[in-house]
C-alpha positions in Angstrom: -23.3 50.9 -11.5 -26.5 48.7 -10.5 -27.1 47.5 -13.3 -23.7 46.0 -13.0 -24.4 44.3 -9.5 -27.0 43.4 -11.2 -25.4 41.0 -13.4 -22.4 40.1 -11.6 -25.3 38.9 -8.7 -26.8 37.2 -10.9 -23.6 35.7 -12.5 -23.3 34.3 -9.7 -26.4 33.1 -8.9 -25.9 31.2 -12.0 -22.9 29.5 -11.5 -23.5 28.2 -7.9 -27.0 27.1 -9.8 -24.5 25.1 -12.2 -22.3 23.9 -9.1 -24.8 22.8 -7.7 -25.7 20.5 -10.8 -23.2 19.3 -11.0 -22.2 18.0 -7.3 -25.8 15.8 -8.1 -25.4 14.9 -11.6 -21.5 13.5 -10.3 -23.6 11.8 -6.7 -26.1 10.3 -9.2 -22.8 9.2 -11.4 -21.7 7.3 -8.3 -25.2 6.2 -7.4 -25.8 4.4 -10.6 -21.9 2.4 -10.7 -22.8 1.0 -7.5 -25.5 -0.3 -8.3 -24.3 -1.5 -12.2 -25.3 0.9 -14.3 -22.8 3.8 -15.0 -19.2 2.1 -15.6 -17.0 3.4 -12.9 -14.1 5.4 -12.9 -11.5 3.7 -12.9 -8.1 4.4 -11.8 -5.1 4.1 -13.4 -2.5 1.9 -12.2 2.1 3.1 -12.6 3.5 -0.3 -13.6 6.7 -0.1 -10.9 9.2 -2.0 -14.1 8.4 1.5 -16.0 9.5 3.1 -13.4 12.3 1.5 -12.8 13.1 2.5 -16.8 13.0 5.0 -16.5 15.7 5.8 -13.6 17.9 3.4 -15.1 17.1 5.5 -19.0 17.5 8.7 -17.2 21.1 7.7 -15.4 22.9 6.8 -18.3 21.9 9.2 -20.3 23.4 11.4 -17.8 26.2 9.1 -17.2 26.4 9.3 -21.4 26.6 13.4 -21.1 29.2 12.7 -18.4 31.1 10.5 -20.9 30.3 13.5 -23.8 31.9 16.0 -21.9 34.8 13.9 -20.0 35.8 12.5 -24.2 35.6 16.9 -25.8 38.0 18.2 -23.2 41.1 15.0 -22.8 43.3 16.5 -25.3 44.0 14.0 -28.3 47.0 14.8 -28.9 47.6 13.8 -25.0 50.6 16.2 -24.6 50.6 16.0 -20.8 51.5 11.7 -20.6 54.2 12.9 -23.5 56.7 15.2 -20.5 56.0 12.9 -17.9 59.2 10.4 -17.3 59.3 7.4 -16.5 62.4 7.5 -13.4 62.1 3.2 -13.3 66.5 3.6 -13.1 66.5 5.3 -9.6 64.0 2.8 -8.2 66.4 -0.1 -9.6 69.3 1.4 -8.1 67.6 2.1 -4.8 66.5 -1.7 -4.9 70.2 -3.1 -5.4 70.5 -0.9 -1.6 68.2 -2.9 -0.7 69.6 -6.6 -1.9 73.9 -5.3 -0.4 72.3 -4.9 2.8 
């Protein structure tokens, strides 16, 4: 048990030393970058045009899917529309009644 514990403590101390060295190395890189001897890390800037185009593309994609679903579910022979009767004669008679008065 003590052998395992000593290995764990040894591993933790090695990792701590490694982290300290990494921090020191980062500090050294920053110092050299300030003096112009080491290239600075450049942050990538997002282009607003790319964001706008991505949003428009996503909206167009969703609209295309909605149209495809709509087109798929509407029957081609349109039986529903054929059953509808135009009652134009009924409306014409009422219009004539108003003209007589």
